[in-house]
C-alpha positions in Angstrom: 109.9 70.0 -58.2 109.0 72.6 -55.5 110.1 76.2 -55.5 113.1 75.7 -53.2 114.4 72.8 -55.4 113.9 74.9 -58.6 115.7 77.9 -57.1 118.6 75.7 -56.0 119.1 74.7 -59.6 119.8 78.4 -60.6 122.2 79.4 -57.8 124.9 81.5 -59.3 122.8 82.8 -62.2 121.8 86.4 -62.5 118.3 87.7 -63.3 116.3 90.9 -63.5 115.4 91.6 -59.9 113.3 94.6 -59.0 114.7 95.1 -55.5 118.3 95.4 -56.7 119.5 99.0 -57.1 120.8 98.1 -60.6 117.7 96.0 -61.4 120.0 93.0 -61.8 121.1 90.4 -59.2 122.8 87.0 -58.8 121.2 84.3 -56.6 123.7 83.4 -53.9 121.8 81.2 -51.5 118.4 79.6 -50.9 117.3 79.6 -47.3 114.1 78.1 -45.7 111.9 81.3 -46.3 114.2 83.7 -48.1 116.8 83.9 -50.8 120.1 85.8 -50.7 120.9 87.9 -53.8 124.0 89.9 -54.7 123.7 93.2 -56.7 125.5 92.8 -60.1 126.1 95.3 -62.9 123.3 95.6 -65.3 124.0 95.3 -69.1 121.8 98.3 -69.5 123.9 100.6 -67.2 120.9 101.4 -64.9 120.7 102.3 -61.3 123.2 102.8 -58.5 126.3 100.9 -59.7 128.2 101.9 -56.5 126.1 99.2 -54.6 127.4 96.3 -56.8 128.4 93.5 -54.5 125.9 94.2 -51.7 123.7 91.3 -50.6 120.1 91.4 -49.6 117.2 89.0 -48.9 113.9 88.5 -50.6 111.1 86.0 -49.9 111.2 82.6 -51.7 108.1 83.4 -53.8 109.6 86.7 -55.1 112.8 85.0 -56.1 110.9 82.2 -57.8 108.9 84.7 -59.7 112.0 86.5 -60.9 113.4 83.3 -62.5 110.4 81.2 -63.4 107.3 83.4 -63.9 
């Protein structure tokens, strides 16, 4: 499997994600070079919870590292 295929297998799951203001995000979509994440509430009540629901992009390799490295 390549990185894109692996990431498509975890769409809808949340993960610790350093670029999220709560340090937690859900994978929404896998594009050709980026992935779309949505900010979700952290179980540790960290960060800016007012930004829950916002979406942002990260490079494929960063998203893959969050889930599989």
